[in-house]
C-alpha positions in Angstrom: 112.5 149.5 107.3 115.2 151.4 105.5 117.8 149.1 106.9 115.9 146.1 105.7 115.6 147.5 102.2 119.3 148.3 102.1 120.1 144.7 103.2 117.8 143.3 100.5 119.1 145.6 97.8 122.7 144.5 98.7 121.6 140.8 98.6 119.8 141.2 95.2 122.7 143.1 93.7 124.9 139.9 93.8 125.5 138.3 90.4 123.2 135.5 89.3 120.1 136.6 91.5 116.6 137.6 90.5 114.5 140.0 92.6 110.7 139.4 92.9 108.7 142.1 94.8 105.2 141.5 96.3 103.7 145.0 97.0 100.9 143.7 99.2 103.1 142.1 101.8 106.1 144.4 101.2 108.5 141.4 101.3 111.4 140.6 99.1 112.3 137.1 97.8 115.7 136.4 96.3 115.9 133.5 93.8 119.3 132.4 92.9 119.8 131.5 89.2 122.5 128.8 88.6 125.1 129.3 85.9 124.8 127.6 82.6 127.4 124.9 83.4 125.5 124.0 86.6 122.2 123.6 84.9 123.4 121.2 82.2 123.8 117.6 83.1 127.3 116.2 83.4 126.8 114.2 80.2 126.4 117.3 78.0 128.3 119.7 80.3 131.2 120.1 77.8 129.1 120.2 74.7 131.5 122.7 73.0 134.5 120.6 73.8 135.7 117.8 71.4 137.7 115.2 73.3 139.3 112.3 71.5 141.4 109.7 73.4 141.6 112.1 76.3 142.9 115.0 74.1 140.8 118.2 74.0 140.9 119.3 70.4 139.0 122.5 71.2 142.3 124.0 72.5 143.8 123.9 69.0 143.1 126.1 66.0 141.1 124.8 63.0 144.0 123.7 60.8 145.6 121.8 63.6 142.2 120.1 64.5 141.8 119.1 60.9 145.3 117.7 60.7 144.9 115.7 63.9 141.5 114.3 62.9 142.6 113.3 59.4 145.8 111.7 60.7 143.8 109.7 63.2 141.3 108.5 60.6 144.0 107.4 58.1 146.3 105.9 60.7 143.8 103.9 62.7 141.6 102.8 59.8 144.5 101.8 57.5 145.9 99.6 60.3 142.4 98.3 60.9 142.0 97.3 57.2 145.5 95.8 57.1 144.9 93.7 60.2 141.5 92.5 59.0 142.9 91.2 55.8 146.0 89.8 57.6 143.8 87.7 59.9 141.9 86.2 57.0 145.2 85.5 55.2 146.0 83.0 58.0 145.7 79.5 56.4 142.5 77.8 57.6 140.9 80.9 59.2 138.4 81.9 56.5 135.5 79.7 57.8 135.6 81.5 61.2 134.4 85.0 60.2 131.6 84.9 62.8 134.0 83.9 65.6 136.1 86.9 64.7 133.0 89.1 65.0 132.3 87.5 68.4 135.8 88.4 69.6 135.5 91.9 68.1 132.2 92.5 69.9 133.8 91.3 73.1 136.6 93.8 72.9 134.3 96.6 71.8 132.1 95.9 74.9 135.2 96.1 77.2 136.3 99.4 75.5 132.8 100.9 75.8 132.7 99.9 79.5 136.0 101.5 80.2 135.0 104.7 78.4 131.7 104.8 80.2 133.4 104.6 83.6 135.5 107.7 82.7 132.5 109.9 82.1 130.5 111.4 85.0 127.0 110.4 83.8 126.8 106.5 83.7 123.0 106.2 83.4 121.5 104.2 80.5 119.2 106.5 78.6 118.1 104.4 75.6 115.5 101.7 76.3 116.6 98.0 76.3 114.2 97.1 73.4 115.8 99.6 71.2 119.3 98.2 72.0 118.1 94.7 71.1 117.1 95.9 67.6 120.3 97.9 67.2 122.4 94.9 68.4 120.7 92.6 65.9 121.4 95.1 63.0 125.0 95.5 64.2 125.5 91.8 64.2 124.2 91.6 60.7 126.4 94.4 59.5 129.7 93.4 61.0 129.2 89.6 61.0 128.2 89.4 57.4 130.9 91.8 56.4 133.6 89.8 58.2 132.3 86.5 56.8 132.2 87.8 53.3 136.0 88.1 53.4 136.2 84.4 53.3 134.8 84.5 49.8 135.8 87.9 48.3 139.0 89.9 47.8 139.3 92.7 50.4 139.2 95.5 47.7 135.9 94.2 46.5 134.5 94.2 50.0 135.6 97.8 50.5 134.0 98.9 47.2 130.7 97.4 48.2 130.9 99.1 51.6 131.3 102.4 49.8 127.9 102.0 48.1 125.5 102.2 51.1 123.4 104.8 49.1 121.9 102.0 46.9 120.0 100.1 49.6 119.1 103.4 51.3 117.5 104.7 48.1 115.7 101.4 47.3 114.3 101.3 50.9 113.3 105.0 50.7 111.4 104.4 47.4 109.5 101.2 48.5 109.1 101.8 52.2 108.6 105.6 52.5 107.6 106.4 49.0 110.4 109.0 48.6 111.2 110.7 45.3 114.8 111.5 44.4 116.3 114.1 42.1 118.4 113.4 39.0 121.7 113.8 40.9 120.8 111.1 43.4 119.6 108.8 40.6 122.8 109.4 38.7 124.9 108.7 41.9 123.1 105.4 42.4 123.6 104.4 38.7 127.3 105.2 38.8 127.7 103.2 42.0 125.7 100.3 40.6 127.7 100.2 37.3 131.0 100.5 39.2 130.0 97.6 41.5 129.0 95.4 38.6 132.2 96.2 36.7 134.4 95.7 39.8 132.7 92.4 40.6 133.0 91.2 37.0 136.7 92.0 37.1 137.0 90.1 40.4 135.3 87.1 39.0 137.6 87.1 36.0 141.0 87.4 37.7 140.3 85.9 41.1 140.7 82.1 41.2 138.7 81.7 44.4 135.8 84.1 43.5 132.5 82.9 45.0 129.1 84.5 44.5 128.2 83.8 48.2 130.5 86.6 49.2 128.6 89.1 47.0 125.3 88.0 48.7 126.8 88.3 52.2 128.3 91.8 51.7 125.0 92.9 50.0 123.0 91.8 53.1 125.6 93.6 55.3 125.0 96.8 53.3 121.3 96.6 53.8 121.7 96.2 57.5 124.2 99.0 57.6 121.8 101.3 55.7 119.1 100.7 58.4 121.3 100.8 61.5 122.5 104.4 60.9 119.0 105.8 60.9 118.0 103.7 64.0 121.1 104.8 66.0 120.7 108.5 65.1 117.0 108.5 66.0 117.6 106.7 69.3 120.6 109.0 70.4 118.7 112.2 69.5 115.4 111.1 71.2 117.0 109.9 74.4 120.2 111.9 74.4 122.4 108.8 74.7 126.2 108.9 74.6 128.5 107.2 72.1 130.1 105.1 74.9 126.6 103.9 76.1 125.6 103.0 72.5 128.8 101.0 72.0 128.6 99.2 75.4 125.0 98.0 75.2 124.7 97.4 71.4 127.9 95.3 71.2 127.4 93.5 74.5 123.9 92.4 73.5 125.3 91.5 70.0 128.0 89.4 71.7 125.2 87.4 73.4 123.4 87.0 70.0 126.5 85.6 68.2 127.5 83.4 71.1 124.1 81.8 71.2 124.1 81.4 67.4 127.6 79.8 67.3 126.6 77.5 70.2 123.4 76.3 68.4 125.2 75.7 65.1 128.2 74.0 66.7 130.5 76.6 65.2 132.1 77.7 68.5 134.2 74.6 69.3 136.2 74.4 66.0 136.9 78.1 66.0 138.2 78.0 69.6 140.3 75.0 68.8 141.8 76.7 65.7 142.5 80.0 67.4 144.1 78.3 70.5 146.7 76.8 68.1 147.4 80.3 66.6 146.8 82.7 69.5 149.0 85.6 68.2 147.7 85.5 64.6 144.1 85.4 65.8 143.5 86.9 69.3 146.5 89.2 69.2 145.6 90.6 65.8 141.9 90.7 66.7 142.7 92.9 69.7 144.7 95.4 67.7 142.1 95.2 64.9 139.3 96.0 67.4 141.3 98.7 69.2 142.2 100.6 66.0 138.6 100.4 64.8 137.3 101.8 68.1 139.8 104.7 68.0 139.1 105.3 64.3 135.4 105.9 64.8 136.2 108.4 67.6 138.2 110.6 65.1 135.5 110.2 62.5 132.8 111.5 64.9 135.1 114.4 65.9 135.6 115.3 62.3 131.9 115.3 61.7 131.3 117.5 64.8 133.9 120.1 64.0 133.9 120.3 60.2 130.6 118.6 59.1 129.5 115.5 57.3 130.7 116.8 53.8 134.3 117.0 54.8 134.1 113.8 56.8 132.7 111.8 53.8 135.5 113.2 51.6 138.2 112.1 54.1 136.7 108.6 54.7 136.4 108.1 51.0 140.0 109.0 50.5 140.9 106.6 53.3 139.0 103.7 51.6 140.8 104.4 48.3 144.1 104.3 50.1 143.1 101.0 51.8 142.4 99.4 48.4 145.8 100.6 47.1 147.6 99.3 50.2 145.8 96.0 49.9 147.2 95.4 46.4 150.7 96.5 47.6 150.9 94.4 50.8 148.9 91.3 49.8 149.6 89.3 46.6 146.5 89.3 44.4 145.7 89.5 40.7 145.3 93.0 39.3 143.6 94.5 36.2 143.0 98.1 35.1 139.3 97.3 35.2 139.6 97.7 39.0 140.8 101.3 38.5 138.0 102.4 36.1 135.2 100.7 38.1 136.6 102.2 41.3 136.7 105.7 39.8 133.0 105.2 38.7 132.1 104.4 42.3 134.0 107.5 43.5 132.1 109.6 41.0 128.8 108.2 42.5 130.0 109.1 46.0 130.8 112.7 44.9 127.4 113.0 43.2 125.7 111.8 46.4 127.6 114.3 48.5 126.9 117.1 46.0 123.1 116.4 46.1 123.1 116.8 49.8 125.1 120.0 49.8 124.0 121.8 46.6 123.8 125.1 48.5 127.5 124.8 49.6 128.9 123.4 46.4 128.3 125.6 43.4 129.2 123.8 40.2 129.3 125.9 36.9 126.5 125.0 34.5 127.2 124.0 30.8 125.5 127.2 29.7 127.7 129.3 32.0 130.9 127.5 30.7 129.7 128.2 27.1 129.2 131.9 27.8 132.5 132.2 29.5 134.2 130.5 26.5 132.5 132.9 24.1 133.5 135.9 26.2 137.2 134.8 26.3 137.2 134.4 22.5 135.8 137.9 22.0 138.3 139.4 24.4 141.1 137.5 22.6 139.9 138.8 19.2 139.6 142.4 20.5 143.1 142.3 21.9 144.5 141.0 18.6 142.7 143.7 16.7 144.0 146.4 19.0 
């Protein structure tokens, strides 16, 4: 009996085991407890690692991670915006915005399939019905956004895309009965005034301005405001991966657009035109899709490491740089009204970020500034007297 107890004590002293004793039968049962990495599924096994384009950013220190993420966001998204405007600058391509979206969805589906094959867990976690809704909203967001470039200047489209807060707040008030604070209302007012001012400037100086473009990009904004909430809820509820979301939402969206273009007889003219200009259409569209796919990877990494506040700041700076480069590389009329209205939109974005992070951002109050000024004057007077 003593030898049996010694053997059992030796067995239970191994790391990762749990000893349960039953006094009635005087038997010992050893239950092995797996390590944390073994218990987690392969999909979330490296939850602490941030891997972008095969590069593990967790091996670097924080300043290096920030530099890599910001460089990736600026580099890929600036190329993305340049190529998008370059494609629409091809003479005769403007009516084929939906076909560009079809090609873009096709490339995104291929990229998502390749990325999904590189991870260990390839199961689909999110239901098909949810993907059908997400795909429909994605088609509305990107298709209407691309088509609006046939009617608007690229800077005007970017300014509109910066103002997602407006439809989100309107939907929150009328659908969910939400109430917003004075900072949120001020942010929406600044964005609305900036949009109106920017659009008026565009209609004044742009010879080909068309109100249809404003309607299209506004509808794209509404779809974009809804899709973020649906995607976030689905991924949290079913623990879906980014590559899974990209593959299924864009592949289903590809079928939607293909069906729509076939029914409206818009597919044949677009294919005929692009076959005559393969490099300026399919070649640019491939690079355009690739840089957009890589850019979103760096944005997600930036959010995961540094939070949404810093990510919004970086992406806002990127959009401002995109507008500047658009005026530098592509000939278009310019007025200072673009600058003031753009700054008004940036102020609205800052107020929106501030309202969500009031506990992290401490701005001095007017009363505090007044007291500080009075104290400085008193100290100055005292020093002069001395």
